[in-house]
C-alpha positions as CSV (number, residue, x, y, z in Angstrom):
1,M,10.5,-10.6,-7.9
2,Q,12.4,-8.8,-5.8
3,F,15.1,-8.3,-9.1
4,L,12.3,-6.8,-11.3
5,H,10.5,-4.7,-8.4
6,I,14.0,-3.1,-8.4
7,L,13.9,-2.4,-11.7
8,I,10.7,-0.9,-11.9
9,S,11.2,1.3,-9.2
10,T,14.3,1.9,-10.7
11,S,12.9,3.0,-13.9
12,V,10.9,5.2,-11.7
13,V,13.5,7.3,-10.2
14,F,15.2,7.6,-13.7
15,L,12.3,8.8,-15.6
16,F,11.7,11.4,-12.2
17,L,15.2,12.3,-12.4
18,K,15.2,13.1,-16.2
19,K,11.5,14.2,-17.0
20,A,10.5,15.5,-13.9
21,P,10.4,19.9,-14.0
22,F,11.9,20.2,-10.5
23,R,15.3,21.6,-8.8
24,W,18.0,18.7,-8.1
25,V,17.3,19.5,-4.2
26,F,13.7,18.8,-4.4
27,K,14.0,15.7,-6.6
28,I,16.8,14.2,-4.4
29,L,14.7,15.0,-1.4
30,F,11.8,12.9,-2.9
31,I,13.6,9.9,-4.6
32,F,15.0,9.5,-0.9
33,G,11.9,9.9,1.4
34,Y,9.7,7.2,2.6
35,F,7.6,6.4,-0.1
36,M,10.1,5.8,-2.5
37,I,13.2,4.6,-1.0
38,F,11.1,2.2,1.3
39,E,7.4,1.6,1.2
40,Y,7.5,1.2,-2.3
41,N,10.5,0.2,-3.2
42,L,11.6,-2.4,-0.4
43,I,8.5,-3.8,-0.3
44,S,7.8,-5.6,-3.5
45,R,4.6,-5.0,-4.2
46,N,2.6,-3.8,-7.0
47,Y,2.3,-0.2,-6.1
48,I,6.0,1.2,-8.1
49,L,4.0,-0.2,-11.5
50,G,1.3,2.2,-10.6
51,I,3.6,5.2,-9.9
52,L,5.6,4.6,-13.3
53,F,2.8,4.5,-15.3
54,L,1.8,7.9,-13.5
55,F,5.0,9.6,-14.0
56,L,5.0,8.4,-17.6
57,A,1.7,10.2,-18.0
58,C,3.2,13.3,-16.6
59,S,6.3,13.2,-18.8
60,V,4.4,13.4,-21.5
61,F,2.1,16.1,-20.1
62,R,3.6,19.3,-21.2
63,D,2.9,18.2,-25.2
64,R,-0.5,16.4,-24.1
65,R,-2.4,18.1,-27.1
66,Q,0.1,16.1,-29.2
67,K,0.5,13.3,-27.6
68,F,-3.0,12.8,-26.0
69,V,-3.4,9.4,-27.0
70,L,-0.4,7.9,-25.5
71,L,-0.6,10.1,-22.2
72,C,-4.5,8.1,-21.9
73,V,-3.2,5.1,-22.7
74,Y,-0.5,5.4,-19.3
75,L,-3.7,6.9,-17.4
76,A,-5.3,3.2,-18.4
77,L,-2.5,1.2,-17.9
78,A,-2.3,3.0,-14.2
79,A,-5.7,2.1,-13.5
80,N,-5.5,-1.0,-14.0
81,V,-2.8,-1.6,-11.6
82,H,-4.9,-1.0,-8.3
83,L,-8.0,0.5,-7.8
84,M,-6.4,3.6,-5.8
85,F,-4.3,4.4,-8.6
86,S,-7.7,4.7,-10.8
87,V,-8.8,7.2,-8.7
88,V,-6.1,9.5,-9.6
89,A,-5.7,8.4,-13.3
90,F,-9.9,9.4,-13.0
91,A,-8.7,12.5,-11.8
92,L,-6.5,13.4,-14.6
93,F,-8.6,12.5,-17.0
94,L,-11.3,14.5,-15.8
95,T,-8.9,17.7,-15.9
96,L,-7.7,17.1,-19.4
97,L,-11.7,16.8,-20.9
98,V,-12.2,19.8,-18.9
99,E,-9.1,21.8,-20.5
100,N,-10.4,20.3,-23.9
101,W,-13.7,21.4,-23.1
102,T,-13.0,25.0,-22.4
103,D,-10.5,25.3,-25.2
104,G,-13.1,24.1,-27.4
105,R,-11.2,21.0,-28.5
106,I,-12.9,18.0,-27.2
107,F,-14.0,16.7,-30.1
108,K,-11.1,16.7,-31.9
109,R,-10.4,13.3,-33.3
110,D,-7.2,12.3,-31.7
111,F,-9.2,13.1,-28.3
112,I,-11.5,10.7,-28.8
113,I,-9.5,8.7,-29.7
114,G,-7.9,9.1,-26.3
115,Y,-11.4,9.2,-24.6
116,L,-12.0,5.7,-26.0
117,L,-9.1,3.8,-24.9
118,F,-9.2,5.4,-21.5
119,I,-13.0,4.0,-21.7
120,L,-11.9,0.9,-22.8
121,G,-9.1,0.8,-19.4
122,L,-12.2,1.5,-17.1
123,A,-14.5,-1.2,-18.4
124,S,-11.7,-3.4,-17.9
125,I,-11.6,-2.7,-14.1
126,I,-15.4,-3.2,-13.9
127,V,-15.2,-6.6,-15.7
128,Q,-12.2,-7.9,-13.4
129,I,-14.6,-6.5,-10.1
130,Q,-17.7,-8.2,-11.6
131,Y,-15.6,-11.4,-11.7
132,T,-14.0,-11.3,-8.3
133,D,-15.8,-12.4,-5.1
134,S,-15.5,-9.3,-2.9
135,D,-18.0,-10.2,-0.8
136,W,-15.7,-11.3,2.1
137,L,-13.9,-8.1,2.2
138,L,-17.3,-5.5,1.5
139,E,-19.7,-7.7,3.5
140,P,-17.9,-6.7,6.9
141,I,-17.5,-2.8,6.3
142,R,-21.0,-2.6,5.0
143,Q,-22.0,-3.6,8.7
144,M,-19.8,-0.9,10.0
145,P,-21.1,3.0,11.0
146,V,-21.4,5.6,8.5
147,S,-19.4,7.8,10.8
148,E,-16.5,4.9,11.6
149,R,-16.4,4.5,7.6
150,L,-15.8,8.1,7.3
151,V,-12.7,8.3,9.7
152,K,-9.6,6.2,7.4
153,G,-10.7,8.3,4.1
154,A,-10.3,11.5,6.7
155,A,-7.3,11.1,7.8
156,S,-5.5,10.2,4.6
157,L,-4.5,12.8,3.5
158,F,-2.9,13.9,7.0
159,K,-0.8,10.7,7.5
160,G,-0.3,10.4,3.5
161,W,1.8,13.7,3.6
162,I,3.2,14.1,7.6
163,N,4.2,10.3,7.7
164,I,6.2,10.4,10.5
165,P,6.2,6.5,11.8
166,D,6.5,5.6,15.1
167,F,10.2,5.1,15.7
168,R,10.3,4.3,19.1
169,T,9.5,0.8,18.2
170,M,10.5,-1.5,15.3
171,F,6.9,-2.2,14.9
172,F,6.8,1.1,13.1
173,W,5.0,-0.2,9.8
174,N,1.8,1.2,9.4
175,S,2.3,3.4,12.6
176,N,1.7,7.3,13.0
177,Y,3.8,9.1,15.9
178,I,1.8,12.0,16.1
179,V,-1.5,9.9,16.2
180,N,0.2,7.7,18.8
181,V,1.2,10.5,21.5
182,C,-1.4,13.3,20.7
183,R,-4.6,12.3,19.6
184,P,-6.4,15.8,19.8
185,V,-3.4,17.5,17.8
186,A,-3.7,14.9,15.0
187,S,-7.4,15.5,14.6
188,V,-6.8,19.2,14.2
189,L,-4.1,18.6,11.4
190,V,-6.4,16.2,10.3
191,V,-9.2,18.9,9.0
192,L,-6.6,21.8,8.3
193,I,-4.3,20.0,6.0
194,Y,-7.2,19.6,3.5
195,I,-6.3,23.8,3.2
196,F,-2.9,22.8,2.3
197,P,-4.1,22.4,-1.7
198,L,-5.5,25.8,-2.1
199,L,-2.1,27.7,-0.9
200,L,0.1,25.1,-3.1
201,F,-2.0,25.2,-6.2
202,F,-3.2,28.1,-6.4
203,K,-1.6,29.4,-9.9
204,N,-4.3,27.6,-11.6
205,R,-7.7,26.2,-10.9
206,K,-7.2,23.0,-13.2
207,T,-4.5,22.0,-10.8
208,I,-6.6,22.4,-7.7
209,F,-9.5,20.9,-9.6
210,F,-7.3,17.6,-10.4
211,V,-6.2,17.8,-6.7
212,Y,-9.8,17.9,-4.8
213,V,-11.4,15.4,-7.5
214,A,-8.3,12.9,-6.6
215,L,-8.9,13.5,-2.8
216,I,-12.2,13.4,-3.1
217,G,-12.2,9.7,-4.9
218,T,-9.6,8.5,-2.5
219,Q,-12.7,9.2,0.4
220,V,-14.6,7.0,-1.7
221,F,-11.6,4.6,-2.0
222,F,-11.0,4.2,1.8
223,F,-15.0,4.5,2.5
224,M,-15.4,1.4,0.2
225,T,-13.0,-0.4,1.5
226,Q,-11.5,0.5,5.0
227,R,-7.8,-0.4,3.6
228,A,-6.1,1.8,5.9
229,A,-2.0,0.9,5.9
230,T,0.6,3.2,5.2
231,R,1.1,2.1,1.6
232,F,-3.0,3.4,0.6
233,Q,-2.6,6.4,2.5
234,G,0.6,7.1,0.5
235,I,-1.3,7.4,-2.5
236,T,-2.2,11.0,-1.4
237,F,1.6,11.8,-1.6
238,I,1.4,11.0,-5.0
239,I,-1.4,13.0,-5.7
240,F,0.6,15.9,-4.4
241,M,3.5,15.0,-6.9
242,V,1.6,14.6,-9.6
243,A,-0.4,17.9,-9.2
244,L,3.2,19.6,-8.4
245,W,4.6,18.1,-12.2
246,I,1.6,19.3,-14.1
247,E,1.3,22.6,-12.7
248,H,4.5,23.3,-14.4
249,Y,2.9,23.1,-17.8
250,Y,-0.4,25.3,-16.8
251,R,-0.2,29.1,-17.1
252,P,-1.0,31.3,-14.1
253,E,-4.8,32.5,-14.2
254,D,-6.4,35.6,-12.5
255,Y,-9.2,35.3,-10.3
256,K,-10.7,36.0,-7.0
257,L,-9.3,33.0,-5.1
258,K,-5.8,33.9,-5.8
259,D,-6.1,37.7,-5.3
260,L,-7.5,36.6,-2.0
261,L,-4.1,34.8,-1.2
262,H,-2.0,37.0,-2.4
263,S,-3.4,40.1,-0.5
264,W,-3.5,38.0,2.6
265,K,0.3,37.0,1.4
266,L,-0.7,33.3,2.1
267,T,1.0,32.1,-1.1
268,L,4.6,32.7,0.8
269,F,3.8,29.6,2.5
270,K,4.1,27.3,-0.7
271,N,7.7,26.9,-0.6
272,P,8.0,25.7,3.0
273,I,5.0,23.7,3.2
274,V,6.5,21.7,-0.1
275,Y,9.8,21.7,1.4
276,G,8.6,20.3,5.0
277,I,6.9,17.9,3.5
278,L,9.8,16.3,1.3
279,L,12.1,16.7,4.7
280,I,9.4,15.0,6.9
281,Q,9.3,12.2,4.1
282,L,13.4,12.2,4.2
283,F,13.7,11.8,7.5
284,S,10.8,9.0,7.8
285,G,12.5,7.5,5.0
286,I,16.1,7.3,6.0
287,C,15.1,6.3,9.8
288,A,12.6,3.4,7.8
289,Y,15.4,2.1,5.6
290,A,17.9,1.9,8.4
291,M,15.4,-0.2,10.4
292,D,14.7,-2.5,7.6
293,Y,18.7,-2.8,8.0
294,R,19.0,-3.4,11.1
295,Y,15.5,-5.8,11.8
296,S,13.8,-8.1,9.4
297,F,10.9,-7.2,8.0
298,T,9.5,-10.9,8.7
299,S,11.3,-14.2,10.3
300,A,9.7,-16.1,7.3
301,R,13.8,-16.7,6.0
302,E,15.1,-17.2,9.7
303,T,12.2,-19.5,10.0
304,V,13.3,-21.7,7.1
305,D,16.7,-21.5,7.7
306,F,16.4,-23.2,10.9
307,L,14.4,-26.1,9.1
308,R,16.8,-26.6,7.0
309,K,19.4,-26.8,9.5
310,E,17.8,-29.2,11.6
311,G,17.0,-31.5,9.0
312,L,13.6,-30.5,9.1
313,S,12.7,-29.1,5.5
314,N,11.8,-32.3,3.7
315,R,9.0,-32.9,6.9
316,E,5.7,-32.6,6.0
317,I,5.1,-28.9,6.9
318,V,1.8,-27.7,7.8
319,S,0.6,-24.2,8.2
320,V,-2.4,-22.6,8.8
321,T,-2.9,-20.2,5.8
322,C,-1.8,-16.8,4.8
323,D,1.2,-17.7,7.4
324,G,2.3,-20.2,5.0
325,T,2.5,-18.2,2.1
326,L,6.6,-16.6,3.1
327,L,7.2,-20.0,3.9
328,S,6.3,-22.0,0.7
329,A,8.6,-18.9,-1.3
330,Y,11.3,-19.6,0.6
331,L,11.2,-23.3,0.6
332,E,10.0,-23.3,-3.0
333,R,7.3,-25.9,-2.5
334,K,4.0,-26.2,-2.0
335,I,2.9,-26.4,2.0
336,W,-0.3,-27.9,3.6
337,F,-2.7,-25.0,4.5
338,L,-5.2,-26.5,7.1
339,C,-7.7,-23.6,6.1
340,D,-7.6,-24.6,2.4
341,A,-7.1,-28.3,3.1
342,D,-4.9,-28.6,0.5
343,Y,-1.0,-27.7,-0.5
344,E,-1.1,-24.5,-1.5
345,S,1.6,-21.5,-1.9
346,F,-1.1,-18.5,-2.2
347,C,-3.1,-16.4,0.8
348,H,-6.7,-17.1,-0.3
349,W,-8.7,-14.5,1.4
350,D,-12.0,-15.7,0.6
351,S,-11.8,-18.9,1.8
352,G,-14.1,-18.1,4.7
353,C,-11.3,-19.2,6.9
354,A,-8.5,-16.8,6.5
355,G,-10.1,-13.7,8.0
356,S,-11.1,-15.2,11.2
357,V,-8.4,-17.2,12.4
358,T,-7.9,-17.6,16.0
359,P,-5.0,-20.0,18.1
360,E,-7.7,-21.6,19.5
361,K,-9.6,-22.7,16.0
362,A,-5.7,-23.1,14.6
363,F,-5.4,-25.9,17.7
364,V,-9.3,-27.6,16.5
365,L,-8.0,-27.8,12.6
366,L,-4.5,-29.6,13.8
367,S,-6.6,-31.4,15.7
368,D,-8.8,-32.5,12.7
369,Y,-5.6,-32.9,10.5
370,M,-3.5,-35.3,12.8
371,Q,-6.6,-38.0,12.9
372,N,-4.9,-39.1,9.6
373,H,-1.5,-38.2,10.1
374,D,1.4,-39.6,12.1
375,N,3.8,-37.0,12.6
376,V,4.3,-33.4,11.1
377,I,6.0,-29.6,11.6
378,Y,3.4,-27.2,12.7
379,V,4.7,-24.0,11.5
380,S,2.5,-20.4,11.7
381,Y,1.8,-17.3,13.7
382,Y,-0.8,-19.0,15.9
383,P,0.7,-21.1,18.7
384,L,-0.6,-24.0,20.8
385,P,-1.5,-23.9,23.8
386,E,0.2,-24.1,27.2
387,T,3.7,-23.9,25.4
388,T,6.4,-21.8,27.3
389,E,9.3,-23.8,27.4
390,K,11.1,-25.6,24.5
391,G,11.6,-28.8,24.0
392,R,9.2,-29.9,26.6
393,W,6.1,-32.5,25.3
394,I,2.7,-31.2,25.9
395,K,-0.7,-34.0,25.4
396,P,-3.6,-32.0,25.1
397,N,-5.6,-35.1,24.1
398,N,-4.9,-38.7,23.6
399,Q,-4.6,-38.2,20.4
400,F,-1.4,-36.3,19.9
401,R,1.5,-34.5,21.8
402,Y,3.6,-31.7,20.4
403,R,6.5,-29.8,21.2
404,L,7.9,-26.1,20.8
405,L,11.0,-26.4,18.5
406,E,11.8,-22.9,18.1
407,K,10.2,-19.5,17.8
408,F,10.9,-16.1,15.8
409,D,9.9,-13.0,17.4
410,I,11.9,-10.5,16.3
411,N,10.5,-9.0,12.8
412,M,8.9,-5.4,12.0
413,V,5.4,-6.2,10.9
414,D,3.9,-6.8,14.7
415,K,1.9,-10.3,15.5
416,S,3.5,-11.9,12.5
417,Y,6.0,-14.2,15.0
418,Y,6.5,-17.8,13.8
419,Y,6.5,-20.6,16.0
420,I,7.7,-24.1,15.0
421,F,6.5,-26.9,16.4
422,E,6.8,-31.2,16.3
423,V,3.5,-32.4,16.1
424,S,2.9,-36.8,16.4
425,K,0.5,-39.3,17.5
426,K,1.1,-40.3,20.9
């Protein structure tokens, strides 16, 4: 998985260096920025694939009339990687529709084929959503006040562009230094930063249209899903990059807002804002990379190494739920998930148990399991009660006893520490 992921991310960098119409300084700042070197590179997830298809679409944007079908195929593929990329792809598709309409070419045959292919891509997304059980995610969100649901989306542009994790601690992942240090200042910046696109993309109204439609789409995404991690907020930074890319292929326009910005000399702020954002991203990227070199992202590898060293890796190993997925990967076999009551290797968020685990609930699940088992190795994020020292046997009841063998709590993901227990019948 890691090899495939680095292959895709390297392809994105190669494509960007070869095709993007920016200066080399700009390109270097971007590819060594936080999202490209850390969040979408070191962490093996599917987001880099969405960026690849968006950048492929940008790479043919100059010849969009001749390669309109191919462009729509790239957008449809990007939309099917992740719902947040659907937002950007749809905004860019709408921008193309507006351009074709104003140029009087909306019903050209090649354009119609492109429309149909993109609509087919959207239909694929709708089908996937319809056949996916999402009540476990959406039901708690529906019960939240509307004002609370709006906050995460409103802050996404600020946190995506001015991304400075709190490096004062190893638990910097998904944090923001400005928010942690001075929330009132962050609140003001959250509002003011929505003016920045007007200063950056004033040359052509189509680019402004794309940016704000995409940002409105991200508000809908965050409002519906409440996904607030940095990897999701990073989509606003990708919108920023796509807008800068396509702006090169639009001619400057004369309109009142542009004249107003020129008269106030506000357009002089464009380069300082652009390079200021890139420098912030560069600083955060280097610091995050250095922290990742120093500390483990999670302690799963160290945990499994300990199990092997102590001759425990072939024993019956049980975990609670999603905390067992990494262990399963390193052990290269399924392990028993107490929540699922079965041997598993993947996290089942819709199980009804995964989203509401507590140490107390984990203890109850383990107690039920031990009624039919004599001796197991329990490895989990959820420690058992009264474990203050290693090796000391604890007898919580007349059914079984347990002792702490080791714990691993030096890793960047907060509250994801692994505890290893030996559990046996009395």
